[in-house]
C-alpha positions as CSV (number, residue, x, y, z in Angstrom):
1,M,10.3,33.1,-15.6
2,A,7.3,30.7,-15.3
3,R,6.0,30.0,-11.8
4,L,5.7,26.3,-10.7
5,V,2.2,25.6,-9.3
6,S,1.6,22.7,-6.9
7,A,-1.4,20.3,-7.3
8,A,-2.6,21.4,-4.0
9,D,-2.7,25.1,-5.2
10,L,-4.6,24.0,-8.3
11,V,-7.2,22.3,-6.2
12,R,-7.7,25.2,-3.9
13,A,-8.2,27.6,-6.8
14,F,-10.8,25.4,-8.3
15,R,-12.7,24.9,-5.0
16,G,-13.5,28.5,-5.0
17,R,-15.3,28.6,-8.4
18,K,-19.0,27.8,-8.5
19,G,-20.4,25.9,-11.4
20,L,-17.1,24.7,-12.7
21,Q,-16.9,21.0,-13.0
22,V,-13.3,19.8,-12.3
23,D,-12.1,16.6,-13.8
24,K,-11.6,14.4,-10.9
25,L,-9.2,12.0,-12.7
26,S,-6.9,14.9,-13.7
27,I,-6.6,16.0,-10.1
28,L,-6.1,12.4,-8.8
29,S,-3.4,11.9,-11.4
30,A,-1.7,15.0,-10.2
31,I,-1.5,14.0,-6.6
32,W,-1.3,10.3,-7.1
33,E,2.5,9.8,-6.9
34,K,3.0,12.3,-4.1
35,E,0.4,10.6,-1.8
36,L,1.3,6.9,-2.8
37,G,5.0,7.2,-2.8
38,T,6.7,4.2,-4.3
39,L,3.6,2.2,-4.4
40,A,2.5,4.5,-7.3
41,R,5.1,2.8,-9.6
42,H,3.0,-0.4,-9.3
43,L,-0.5,1.2,-9.7
44,E,-2.1,3.0,-12.7
45,L,-5.3,5.0,-12.6
46,S,-7.6,3.7,-15.0
47,G,-11.0,5.5,-14.4
48,V,-13.4,7.1,-12.0
49,R,-17.2,6.3,-11.8
50,R,-19.8,6.9,-9.2
51,G,-17.4,7.4,-6.2
52,T,-15.2,4.5,-7.3
53,V,-11.6,4.9,-8.4
54,Y,-10.4,2.0,-10.7
55,V,-6.7,1.2,-10.5
56,K,-4.7,-1.3,-12.6
57,T,-2.0,-3.0,-10.6
58,S,1.3,-4.6,-11.9
59,S,1.0,-7.6,-9.5
60,S,-1.2,-9.2,-7.0
61,A,1.0,-8.0,-4.3
62,A,0.5,-4.5,-5.4
63,A,-3.3,-5.1,-5.5
64,Q,-3.2,-6.5,-2.0
65,E,-1.3,-3.5,-0.7
66,L,-3.8,-1.2,-2.3
67,R,-6.7,-3.1,-0.6
68,M,-5.0,-2.9,2.9
69,R,-4.2,0.8,2.5
70,A,-7.5,1.7,0.8
71,P,-9.3,3.4,3.9
72,S,-6.3,5.5,4.8
73,L,-5.7,6.5,1.1
74,M,-9.3,7.4,0.4
75,R,-9.2,9.8,3.4
76,T,-6.0,11.3,2.2
77,L,-7.1,11.7,-1.4
78,N,-10.4,13.1,-0.5
79,K,-8.8,16.0,1.4
80,Y,-7.9,17.5,-2.0
81,F,-11.6,17.9,-2.8
82,S,-14.2,20.4,-1.5
83,R,-16.5,17.3,-1.0
84,A,-15.3,13.8,-0.1
85,W,-16.4,11.7,-3.0
86,I,-14.2,8.6,-3.2
87,K,-15.9,5.8,-1.7
88,E,-14.0,2.8,-2.9
89,L,-10.7,1.9,-4.6
90,K,-10.9,-1.0,-7.0
91,A,-7.8,-3.0,-8.1
92,S,-7.5,-5.1,-11.3
93,A,-4.5,-6.7,-12.8
94,R,-3.0,-5.1,-15.9
């Protein structure tokens, strides 16, 4: 029987390996829905570049919610990485 592995377990496993570059967007995708809850249904990760996470939103209301929750979300998402790298969340309409 296959053992299910949580996203947090995967991140912890990768943290211990030196020289291994982990795809940040893949990790974010794995934890996105868990950390954002129902808001995740209205947001789609579109990219990562230089500390900025780009997010497509389904509406202006979802974009506003993301902007208001950004400081808290960045702290929460950064805890999954060995070094806090998320500096900004940018929303754009789909």
